Structure formats: structure tokens, C-alpha cells
N, C-alpha and C positions, 0 to 999 in steps of 0.2 A: 542488555545493552549497559553501557558503561558510561558514566562521568567522572574523569578523574580530578579535582581540585590541587595543585600544588603550588608552592611558593615559585616555581619556575613556570607556571601558567595553566592552562585550563584543557584538557585533551576528554573525546569522548565521540562516540557513537553520533551517528547523523538521523532526527527523526525521534517517534518514544515522545516519552512524557518529558515536562519542565523536571529540572532538577535530578534526574537520571540518566538523561542523554544531554547531547550538544543541541540543545533546539535554538531556533531564532530568538527565542527570551534570555535563554543562557548565552547565548552569544554577545548579544546588548548589555545583558548585566555584567558580566565580566569584563567587556569593553570600556562600562562607565565606571567601572571601578578602577581600571587601569588610567583610564582619564583621569578621575579624581585625584585619585594620587599624583598622576604626574603635573597636574597644575601646582598643586601645593609644592611637590619636590621643585620644580622647575621654579617659581613664583614669578611665573608673567602672565599676562593678559592672555595671550595668546600664543602657548606653547605649538610645538612642531612634532609632529610625528607621522615617520616613514612607515608605510605597507606594504608589502610584499606578499606572495602565496603561489604555493607549489603549483600543480595543475590537477588536482583531486577535482572530481566533479560537482564539489559540495562548495568547492573555493571561490567562485563568483557570488554566491549566495551570502556566504559568510564575510566576505569582503565589504558587499554595501551594507551590510548590517552592521560592522565593527567600524567602516569610516564614518558612518551618518550618525553613529551613537556619541561619535566625538565630535562630530561638528555639532552636533546638539549642547556638548559642554563646551564649545568655545574653542575648540583646538583645528590649527591648520593642518591639513591632510596631505603628505605627498604620496599620490598613489603609483607605485613602481610596477604594479601588475603582474606578471607573471615573471617570476624571480625565484633566488635559490637564497638560503638562509644564509652563507658566508656574502653574497649581494647585497643584501638587505643590511648587515653588521657594517660592511664596506662604506653602504650609502649615508648611515645616519651622522657619522663625522662629518665626512664631505656635504651634506648638506646643515652641518651645524645643528642638526636637530635633538630635540631634547630626547628623544626617545625613538621605538620601533617597534612594531608588532608582525612578526613570520606566522602565516596561515598556512600552517601545515602538522600534519601528523608523522612526521619524520615516515619512519621504517614501516609503520602501520598499514593493514591493507586499505581500502580506497572507502571502506565505509565510516574511519575515521577522521576526524578534523582535532586542529587544535588551537590556540592562541599561544605563541612563545614571545615574549616579552623582554624588550633589552630596554637599559639605560642610555644616555646620551653620549655614551662612550660605542655603543652598538654594542655591547656587552651581555650577557643576560644576568640579570637581577638577581642581586645576594639575597641571601635566606630572610631578614632585616626587611628589606622591601617588599617581597613577595608577600610576606606576613602581613603586613600592613593592609596589602591589595585585597589579602583573602578576606580578611577584616572590615574593608569599606563593603564589596560584595554578600558578607551575610547580616550586614545591617543596612542596607541599602542605601548608604547615606552618600548619595549624590545631589550634586547640585547644579542643573542644567542652565545654561543661557538663554536670556531673554532673546526677542526675536533680531532684536539691533546688536547683539554681539555674537551670534551664533560662527563658527568656525567656517573652512572653506575645503575644499578638495581640489589639487592641481597634479595631473599627470605628467610622470617623466620616465618613458619606457626603453630610456637609454643606458639602462643602470646594469645590463649584462655587459652591454660591451664597454662602459667605464670599468668596468670590474676587469675581464679580460686585459684590458692596456694597464691596471695597477700592477694584475699578476708579469705583465711581458716585462713591466719597468723595471721589477725584481734582479738586485744587481746580479744575482745566482740561479737565475733565470735564461738562461744562451739558447732562442730560438735558432740563430744562424745554425750553432752546433747540431741541433736537432732536426733541422731542415736538410742539411748533409746528411745525416743518418738514413734519411727516406724510408721512416718508419709508416707500416700500413696497420692500422689499428681499427679494430670491432669496439663499436661503442654501444653498450645495453644501459640506456638511460630510464628503463621500465614506463616509458610513455610520460614522463613527469619534466620540470624542466631543466635537468639534466642533457636532455634532448635538445636543448637552444645552446645551453653556455658549454658542455665539453665539445661537442664537434667543431664551435666555432673557436675555441681556443685551440684546438688541433691545427683547423685550419690555420690560423694567424701564424702556428710553428712548421707548417710548412710536412705537415703529415697526411699521407692519404687515409682517408675515414670513410668506414663501413658504419652503416649507421643500422641496428637491430634495436626495436620497440623506442624510438628516438621522438614518435609523434606525442606533441604533451595536450592529450586528451583525457587523461585520468584514468584511462582502462589499463589497470596495470595487469600484464601480461604473466605474471607471475607473483609468487609470494617477494613484496618488493627488498624483504631484507636481504641484503648481498651476501647470502651465505651459499657456499658449493652446492648443494642438495638442489638448489633454486635456477640454475645456470645453465642446465645441459644445452639449452639455446645455443648462450655466446658460447659453450667450449665447442661447440658441433660448428659454428661459422669461423671460430678464428682457426680450425683446422682446416676445415675446406677453402679457406681464403689463402690459406696460407699464411696470415696476418703475424707480427711479430708479437703483438700481446693482446691482450682483449683489457676493457674499462670497464667496469662498472659501479655505477652509483646508485643511492637510496633517491628517493622522490624529491626531498630537498636540497640532495648535493650537498650533504655536511659526511657523509661515509662513501670510503673510496676503496675500492679492492679491483686488485690485479688480475688477469689472467696468463699463464706462461704461453710461450707459442706451441705448445707441446696438449693445449685444452685445459691443463691441469690450475690449477690456482695457487697464486704466489702466497695466499696466505693474510686475510684480514689486518693478523696481528702484525705485520711484516710490513704493510705501506709504511706507518711508522718506522721501521727500524729502516726501510731501504731509505727513506727520506732524511731521518737523521742520519744517517752514515755521510750521504753526500754534504748535508748543513755542515757538518761538522769536520768534515774534511776540509772546509772551507773559513769554517769559524769557528775559532778555539770557545768551548762553553760548557752547558748544564742542559740536561734535558728532565723531562718530568712528564710521567704517565701515571695512570692511576693503578690502587694496586692490584686490581684482577688483571693487568695488561702482562705481556711475556716480558720475561728476565732479559730478552733477549736484546730490550733497548739497554739495559745495564750494563751488558757485556759490550757493547757497540760502542757507548757514550766512552767504557773505561779505557777503550783502545784508544780513543782521540784525547784521551788524557784528562776528560771532561769528569763531571759529579752528575751522579745520579738521584734522582729523590723520587719518592711516591706520594701522591696526592690520595685523598678519600675519591670513590667515584661519583662520575659527576663531571660536566664541563667546567664548570664553575668553581669546583673544587679545583682542577686543574689549573686554571687559569689564575688563581689564588698563587698557588706554589709556585707557578712558573716565575709571578712576579715578585713572591720570594726571594728565588735564589737565582735570578737574571737569565732563565733558561732561554737559550736559542733558538729552540725548539722544543715541542712538546706533544701532546694528545692524549690518546685512548687507544686501546686494542682492535676496537672496533673500523678503524680505517679513518678514526679522524686526527686530521693534521692540522694542528695550531701552530702556525708560524706568525712573531709577533711583530718581525720586519714589517708585513702587511696589515696585520689586526688580530687581537686574542680572541679567535673564533676557528672551530673547525671549519677548513675550507676544501675541499676537493678539488677547484681550478688550481689551488698554489698546489696541491699534491700533486698533480699530474703534470704539471710545468716542471717540477724540482725533479719526479720520478725520469722523466724522458730526459732534461739534462743528464743527469746522473746515470742513466743507461747508454747515453749519447757518447759521452766521455769514458765511459767504460767499454764500448766498445764490443759487446758482450750480450748473448742472449739472455732473456728473462729466466729462462730455468738457471743460467749459468749465474747469474745474481743471485737467486733464491741462493743457490748453492755453498754461496761464498759467508752465508751467515750463521750463525750457530743453531742448530735444528732444535727446538721443543714445540711440544704437543701438549694441547689443553682438553681437560675436559671437566663439562659443565651441567650440573646436575645440582637436585633440592631436596629436601625431605621434608615433607608434612607433617605438622604438629598439633597437636590438640590444644583448642583455642585456650583452656584455663592455663596450660601452660607457659612458665617464664620464660621467654626465649632469653631475655639477658643473662638469666642463670646459667644458662645451659652453655650460652657463647665463655663464660667465665668459668666455668667448669672444665671446658676444652682448654682454655689460655693455660689453666693452672697443672692440666696433667702434661703440658709442653713449656713448661716453664725454664726447662734447662736449654730450648733450642731460642732461637733468633722470631721475637714476637711482636709484632704489629697490632695495636688497639687503636690508630688510627680510623678505621672502617671496620667494626665487624672484629674479627681475629684474624689474622695473617701470620703464617706459621712456616717460617725460611727454613727447609733444611738444605744442606750440602748439595744436592743434585734433582732437589723438585721442590715446591711447594704448597700450598692448600690455603685457600682463603674462605672464611665463613661471614656471610651477609645475612643479618635478618631480613623481612621483607616489612614496608611501612604499611603495606594495606592487609597482609592475611598471613598466617600462623605458618612461615617456612622459613627455614634456612636455606639460602643458596649456596652452594658448593665448587668454586670452583678449583680446579688441581694444575699445574701444569708439571712435565717429567721428559726426560731426555727420549722417550716412546709413548706411541699411546698406549699402549698395553701396561704401563708405568702409570702414566697419569688416571687412567683407568681405575687399577688398582687401588692408587691414593684414594679416589673418590670412594669406592667401596669401602675400604678400611674404612675412612674418616666415616661412610654412615655407619659404619657397626659401631664404631665408639662414640658417636652421639645416641645412638638408640640404648648400648648399656651405661653411658650416663643419665638417661631418663629412667633407667630402671631400677636404679639402686637410689633414685631420687637427689633432687637436686630443691 
């Protein structure tokens, strides 16, 4: 089993040995490290932290451990209970809190859980702050409060409703036009908190909802990553119900994918493309996604006379680039929509509301909307390397081999050709190179990946 510590938090599998899995002791230790950093960063006697969780089986246990560790440090905790990642992000600034913790392992299977850490803006911590927390945890540098200065826990279970209201108040969300469209939608929320939030949002927009796996009990009925191969039941139910579309979210509701009326995937990459097309049609501006996201966003942005830029992979990097370029919308190709009009975080509720407004205004089917965008196809692969091999040297050699092309080294090496691209990234935890390719057909994307693997093998054979 696994325990992974990083600047964005700690995640691991429940049970097992201390330091090797996410045990109660590890949860207390890391929560205490975050709380210790926060007290110094906020420079307050009683800082405030918002805590919410997805519906994982281990969630209630981990939440009690985390909350009471913070209480022991003299921190005021606002418990918003079963929630979503974007809901916690919205709650932090509304509460004028000093930070937030989301207890979720996102799309990982049910045996996983994690602590995701936020700053006082409701945004993920930057690398410097994350490193400080790791150092505190490694050195056990905690100083707990005495009995007269313990923190408190207050409960507020209204924040999903607050979040929905904030989404519906956005100028580009038109619940009335959606209501007039009389959509019928099947929702697969993988038995997590999306089963609370997404149907509630849709009903407020006048949508007929068919619920599939919407009971927030943490028993995921299929692999919770919202990919085509995991969504057979959703596809069948969309067709059976003669629904206008299907919606699927991951357990913490920051990844969003749509299914067309014919039971085919709209494409996770195209969630952001469609929402950006709608926003840019109403608001002039720029867009950002990470380097491994589809070129279709660039095409749509340029169609609206905007400027597109790519960031390093990772939400915090996308957000930083969005702020630098004043992007009006951005996100990641895994179905993550970041719309700064509400907050700088991936938010499926925002994505659903924008997409349905767009679809209602277009007065077309989901499949027709998908056909209106440039068609690109992606391939995702990896190549295993021996531990003694210097991955950076291999990437540099690949860079040099393609120096005459448009090459980016923002995050690994990405080579843009006229009608396709390849992106190589090294893993931070194992000796592998991840290979992402995109082309105008699946065959070409797969072939580019195969050629890239051969090229890397040749680089290794000649010595680097």
C-alpha cells in the first residue's frame, strides 16, 4: 500500500503501518503540521480552518482526527461536512477563514484518502508553503495549546446550497433559458458528494434529473475516474431514458465529463473547450490550460480573438498562469473548469451551469455541439527506465533532436508539430517518462507515441 507526501498535501491508502499508509497517526501528524504552519502564517491566536470531505468510507474517521488535531493547536474549525472540493474553496473566503482542508483522494479508488490543503483565498498552497509543511511534519515541530486555549468546532451543513446559489448568480449562467430547454439529464456521481450537489443544482435550473449512483455512501460502483471505459452503465441509461445528455463527476466533484444523447462520450478534453467557447463568446479574454491538454482550446480561443497560453501540469500552475495573463477561463484537459468569476479552482458545478446555458442557447444536441469543435485525438503512454538512468539527460537529448521545431521546456519537453504534438514528462516518484501525444486521428496519435518510444530507446542505446 502507499503513502505519498507532496507540497499539495498527503494521500495514501487506509490501514497498515505508520509512515507507509494513511494511518490515524499519519493523519494527525500532517494535520498538525498544516495547523502549525497556518498559525504562524496567519499570525493569529485563533486561526480559522474550513474542513469538508467527500463520501469515502474513511472520511468521517479521518475528519475527526484532523479536526481535533487542529483544536489541539488552538484553531477554530468550521465543519461543513459532506462537501465537494470546489465547495470548500468557495467557503474559505466567504467565512474569511485562514485556510481549508479537503478530505478526498479525488479520482482514486475507495481505499484511498487524502488531505488537500488550501490558503486563505481558498486556493491550493504554492510550492514554498507546501515545502514548509513537509519540513514541520518531518521534524515533528508542533506546539499544542494548553487547556485554556484549545480551539473549537462549529458545524455548518448549508455550504453546498450556498455554492449552488453562488453559481446561479453568475452573469453567464441563465437558469431560465435552461429551464425552457426542458433538458433530461442522467447523473452518475459515483456514490459520492456529487450525488448531493449536481442533482440539486440541476433541479434549481429546471432540469429533469435521472440519478445513477447518487447515494453518498462511499461505495464506488465502478472505477471513479470519469473515463469512457468506466461509464457503460451511464451510456446505457442515457439511451434507455432518451435523455439529452449524461453528466459524470469524480468523487470530489472537480472533474466533469459529459455524455452525448447517443451514449457516446463528449470527451473530457472538450468539457473545457465547450465552456470556454461559451464564455469567450460573451466575454473577450484569454485562456490557459496545461501543456498536456488538447490543442482544441487554443483553436477555440483564437476563433474568439483571444490569446491562449499553456502552463506546467498541475492546478496551482494553471491558476498562476491564469492570473498572469488575466485569463477569463482555464483549466485542465481532465475535465477541470476554472472560472475566476467565482473562484480559482476546478469546479464541476460551474462547468455544468455554463455548459447547459451554452447548449440551451445553441438549441442543438450534445453530439452536434461536439461536432462543431475541431477533432483531436490523444494517446497517453509511459516508458520504463532503469533507476540509474538520468531522465533529465534523456529529455534534453530528445529536445536537441527536435530543436528545429516549436519546443517548450516549461514542464518536461513538449514538441509542437504542424498538425500534432508530443509531450514528455518525468515522474517525480519512479523512473518513468510519461508520453502524451495528440493528432488529427487516433491512429496518428498512437503512431506518434510509438515513434517517440522508439526515439527514446535509441537515445538510451547510443548513450546519454
